[in-house]
C-alpha positions in Angstrom: 0.0 0.0 0.0 1.4 3.4 -0.9 2.2 5.7 2.1 -0.1 8.7 2.6 2.7 10.6 4.3 3.2 14.1 2.9 6.9 13.3 2.7 6.2 10.7 0.0 4.2 13.1 -2.1 5.4 13.3 -5.7 5.1 17.1 -5.6 7.6 17.4 -2.8 10.6 18.0 -5.2 8.7 20.8 -6.8 7.9 22.4 -3.4 11.6 22.1 -2.4 12.7 23.7 -5.6 10.1 26.5 -5.3 11.2 27.4 -1.8 14.8 27.4 -2.8 14.0 29.7 -5.7 12.2 32.1 -3.4 15.1 32.2 -0.8 17.7 32.8 -3.5 15.5 35.5 -5.1 15.5 37.4 -1.8 19.3 37.2 -1.5 19.6 38.4 -5.1 17.6 41.5 -4.4 19.7 42.1 -1.2 22.9 41.8 -3.2 21.7 44.2 -5.9 20.7 46.8 -3.4 24.1 46.5 -1.6 26.0 46.7 -4.8 24.2 49.9 -5.8 25.4 51.4 -2.6 28.9 50.0 -2.1 30.0 48.7 -5.6 31.6 45.7 -3.9 32.5 42.9 -6.3 31.4 40.2 -3.8 27.8 41.2 -4.4 28.2 40.8 -8.2 29.7 37.4 -7.7 26.8 36.4 -5.5 24.3 37.7 -8.0 26.0 35.6 -10.7 25.8 32.5 -8.5 22.2 33.1 -7.6 21.2 33.5 -11.2 22.7 30.0 -11.9 20.9 28.6 -8.8 17.6 30.1 -9.9 18.0 28.7 -13.3 18.9 25.3 -11.8 15.9 25.3 -9.5 13.7 26.5 -12.3 14.8 23.6 -14.4 14.1 21.2 -11.5 10.5 22.7 -11.3 10.2 22.1 -15.0 11.4 18.5 -14.7 9.0 17.6 -11.9 6.0 19.3 -13.6 6.7 17.5 -16.9 7.5 14.2 -15.0 10.9 14.1 -16.6 13.7 12.8 -14.4 16.3 15.5 -13.8 19.2 13.1 -13.9 18.6 12.7 -17.7 20.1 16.2 -18.1 23.6 17.1 -17.0 23.1 20.8 -17.1 21.2 21.4 -13.8 24.1 19.6 -12.0 26.6 21.7 -13.9 24.8 24.9 -12.9 24.6 23.8 -9.3 28.3 23.0 -9.0 29.4 26.1 -10.8 27.2 28.2 -8.5 28.8 26.5 -5.5 32.2 27.6 -6.8 31.2 31.2 -7.4 29.4 31.3 -4.0 32.6 30.3 -2.2 34.5 33.0 -4.1 31.9 35.6 -3.2 31.9 34.7 0.5 35.7 35.1 0.4 35.3 38.5 -1.2 32.9 39.7 1.5 36.0 39.7 3.8 39.1 39.7 1.6 40.4 40.9 -1.7 41.6 38.6 -4.5 45.4 38.4 -4.8 47.6 36.7 -7.4 47.5 33.4 -5.6 43.7 33.3 -5.3 43.3 34.4 -8.9 45.5 31.5 -10.1 43.5 29.0 -8.0 40.2 30.3 -9.3 41.5 30.1 -12.9 42.6 26.5 -12.4 39.2 25.6 -10.9 37.4 27.1 -13.9 39.6 25.1 -16.2 38.8 21.9 -14.3 35.1 22.8 -14.5 35.2 23.3 -18.3 37.2 20.1 -18.9 34.2 17.7 -19.3 32.3 20.3 -21.4 35.1 20.8 -24.0 36.7 17.4 -23.8 33.8 15.0 -24.7 36.3 12.6 -26.3 37.5 11.4 -22.9 35.9 8.1 -22.0 34.8 9.3 -18.6 32.6 12.0 -20.2 30.9 9.8 -22.8 27.9 9.2 -20.5 26.1 11.4 -17.9 26.9 9.0 -15.0 30.6 9.6 -15.7 30.2 13.4 -15.8 28.0 13.3 -12.6 30.8 11.4 -10.8 33.3 14.0 -12.0 31.1 16.9 -10.8 30.7 15.3 -7.4 34.5 14.9 -7.1 34.9 18.5 -8.3 32.5 19.7 -5.7 34.4 17.8 -3.0 37.6 19.6 -4.2 35.8 23.0 -3.8 34.8 22.0 -0.3 38.4 21.0 0.6 39.7 24.3 -0.7 37.0 26.1 1.2 37.9 24.5 4.5 41.7 25.0 4.0 41.8 28.5 2.3 38.6 30.4 2.8 37.4 29.4 6.3 40.5 30.6 8.2 40.4 34.0 6.4 36.8 35.1 6.9 34.4 36.0 9.7 31.5 33.6 10.5 33.7 30.6 9.8 31.5 28.3 11.8 28.5 29.1 9.6 30.6 28.8 6.5 31.9 25.4 7.6 28.4 24.3 8.3 27.3 25.2 4.8 30.3 23.3 3.3 29.4 20.2 5.4 25.7 20.4 4.3 26.8 20.4 0.6 29.2 17.5 1.2 26.4 15.4 2.7 24.1 16.4 -0.1 26.7 15.4 -2.7 27.2 12.0 -1.1 23.4 11.5 -0.9 23.1 12.4 -4.6 25.6 9.8 -5.5 23.8 7.2 -3.5 20.5 8.2 -5.1 21.9 7.9 -8.6 23.3 4.4 -8.1 20.7 2.9 -5.8 17.3 1.7 -7.0 15.3 2.5 -3.8 16.6 4.9 -1.2 13.3 5.3 0.7 11.1 8.4 1.1 12.8 9.7 4.2 16.2 9.6 2.4 14.8 11.4 -0.6 13.1 14.0 1.5 16.3 14.9 3.3 18.2 14.9 0.1 15.7 17.4 -1.5 15.7 19.8 1.5 19.5 19.9 2.2 19.9 22.6 -0.5 17.4 24.7 1.4 19.5 24.4 4.5 22.5 25.5 2.6 20.7 28.5 1.1 19.6 29.4 4.6 23.1 29.3 5.9 24.3 31.5 3.0 21.4 33.9 3.7 22.6 34.3 7.4 26.2 34.8 6.3 25.2 37.5 3.8 22.7 39.2 6.2 25.2 39.3 9.1 27.9 40.7 6.8 25.6 43.4 5.5 24.7 44.4 9.1 28.4 44.5 10.0 29.2 46.7 7.0 26.3 49.0 7.7 27.4 49.3 11.3 30.9 50.1 10.2 29.7 52.7 7.7 27.6 54.3 10.4 30.4 54.1 13.0 32.8 55.8 10.5 30.3 58.6 9.9 30.1 59.5 13.6 33.7 59.0 14.7 37.0 60.6 14.1 39.2 58.3 12.1 42.5 59.0 14.0 41.3 58.9 17.6 38.2 56.7 17.3 36.4 59.2 19.5 33.1 60.6 18.4 33.3 63.5 15.9 32.3 67.0 16.9 28.9 66.9 15.1 27.8 63.7 16.8 29.1 64.8 20.2 27.2 68.1 20.0 24.1 66.3 18.8 24.1 64.2 22.0 25.0 67.1 24.3 22.0 69.0 22.9 19.8 65.9 23.5 21.0 65.6 27.1 20.4 69.3 27.8 16.9 69.1 26.2 16.1 66.1 28.5 17.2 68.2 31.5 19.9 65.7 32.6 22.6 66.7 35.0 25.4 66.9 32.5 28.9 68.2 32.7 31.4 68.9 29.9 35.1 68.4 30.1 37.3 70.4 27.6 40.9 69.3 27.0 43.7 70.8 25.1 47.2 69.1 24.7 49.9 71.5 25.8 52.6 72.6 23.3 51.1 70.3 20.6 52.2 72.5 17.7 55.8 72.4 19.0 55.6 68.6 19.1 54.4 68.6 15.5 57.2 70.8 14.4 60.0 69.0 16.3 59.0 65.3 16.1 56.8 65.2 13.1 53.1 64.5 12.4 53.5 60.8 12.9 54.7 61.2 16.5 52.1 63.9 17.2 49.3 61.6 15.9 50.6 58.8 18.1 50.5 61.1 21.2 47.0 62.3 20.3 45.8 58.7 20.1 47.4 57.9 23.5 45.7 60.9 25.1 42.4 60.0 23.4 42.6 56.5 24.8 43.2 57.7 28.3 40.2 60.1 28.1 38.0 57.3 26.7 39.1 54.9 29.5 38.4 57.4 32.2 35.0 58.4 30.9 33.8 54.9 29.8 30.6 54.0 31.6 29.7 57.6 32.8 29.5 59.5 29.5 30.9 59.9 26.0 34.0 61.4 24.4 34.7 63.3 21.3 37.4 65.1 19.2 36.3 68.7 19.1 39.0 69.7 16.6 42.8 69.5 16.2 44.3 68.6 19.6 41.1 69.6 21.5 39.2 66.7 23.1 35.9 66.8 24.9 33.8 64.6 27.2 30.2 64.7 28.4 29.6 63.3 31.8 26.0 62.2 32.2 26.2 59.9 35.3 24.9 62.0 38.2 27.0 59.9 40.6 30.3 60.7 38.8 32.6 63.4 40.2 33.5 65.4 37.1 36.5 67.2 38.9 38.0 63.8 39.9 37.6 62.4 36.4 39.2 65.5 34.9 42.1 65.2 37.4 42.5 61.5 36.6 42.9 62.3 32.9 45.4 65.1 33.6 47.5 62.9 35.9 47.5 59.9 33.6 48.5 62.0 30.6 51.4 63.6 32.5 52.7 60.2 33.7 51.9 58.0 30.7 52.7 60.2 27.7 55.4 62.7 26.7 52.9 65.7 26.9 50.8 67.4 29.5 47.2 68.6 29.1 45.1 71.6 30.2 41.6 70.9 31.2 38.5 72.9 32.0 35.0 71.7 32.9 31.5 73.1 33.5 28.3 71.6 34.8 24.8 72.5 33.4 23.1 75.5 35.0 19.6 76.8 34.5 18.8 78.4 31.2 22.2 77.3 29.7 22.2 75.8 26.2 24.4 73.0 25.0 26.6 75.4 23.0 27.0 77.7 26.0 27.9 74.7 28.3 30.7 73.6 25.9 31.9 77.2 25.6 32.0 77.5 29.4 34.2 74.4 29.6 36.4 75.8 26.9 36.8 79.1 28.8 37.8 77.1 31.9 40.3 75.2 29.8 41.7 78.5 28.5 42.2 79.7 32.1 44.2 76.5 32.8 46.2 77.1 29.7 47.1 80.7 30.6 47.8 80.1 34.3 50.5 77.5 34.0 49.1 74.6 31.9 48.9 71.0 33.0 46.1 71.8 35.4 42.3 71.4 35.8 40.0 74.5 36.2 36.3 74.6 36.8 34.1 77.3 35.1 32.8 80.0 37.3 30.7 83.1 36.5 32.0 86.6 37.0 29.5 87.1 39.8 30.4 84.0 41.7 33.4 83.4 43.9 36.2 81.5 42.1 36.3 78.0 43.5 39.5 76.3 44.5 41.1 74.7 41.5 42.6 71.2 41.3 46.1 71.5 40.1 49.1 69.3 39.4 
């Protein structure tokens, strides 16, 4: 008696091919959108691979609708294997650039792929079964190269290795299916849906990489490339937001002492290195209680938003560490938000306090005070 299980349904191959076609179509659209924004070759390679996969899955749908066995045609298998090669190249290009060595290997792999097409005189390629065996061995070679050369050089290596493993299992199952009369419905069902698992793995690799790149683009748009602190625009945007929310915020304004002399005597490279060291110290001291930024040149700023933090102590810690851990000193001023003070005025007050430190000896910390108030005791070196 024939089983009534849905897994034994004759339309199952068509369903699997249709789902695969849909998943790959979504990834194709994603790649086209990303290529229009970044012009990264990896996305073009992926589109090429996906076009072959969609053609391959479309042919599978045709075979099952017309009740023609797909193994009677070698072309779907060729498309599937070629797309697997190009997909591996595209995943590599998501993280790395092609060099001379990788170009040579890719060229050799393309020659091996074309060998059975343009050398039909070889006895192995007289019949489809011989060509199928060759393609299976070729696919195994791609998998080995992927494990050895691609996996160690990319991110998401575990997802990538899982995808390779799925394809290897699928290739073995296809060989068993071709040379065995009855493999059982469960075996055939797993064999049909393994490509969907592989497409899903590729989808997650692609999606996560796109997210990483978008985050990197956003991060580069709001940070200073040299110091990795927030740029002035993003810093002021957040200070304005904190002031509008009525938070108890303080601003620290820093200026490296004699920085122009350092530039002139030891060169821009050394000056940049010192600026990075000072920025790292400021970031470490402010981490968890606020945010830091590069205001311009050698001027660095910090916004302290944790009401429990002591802004004068943080400023003094920065000054002391810069003096003892670098070859420069730093002048610092700070101001805390008062009633009816705007964000721009708050930063200006901290700048004025820094200027007082600069003009009264340098290497010191000065708080801002109004002309009508008594000058508070300053923290000094």
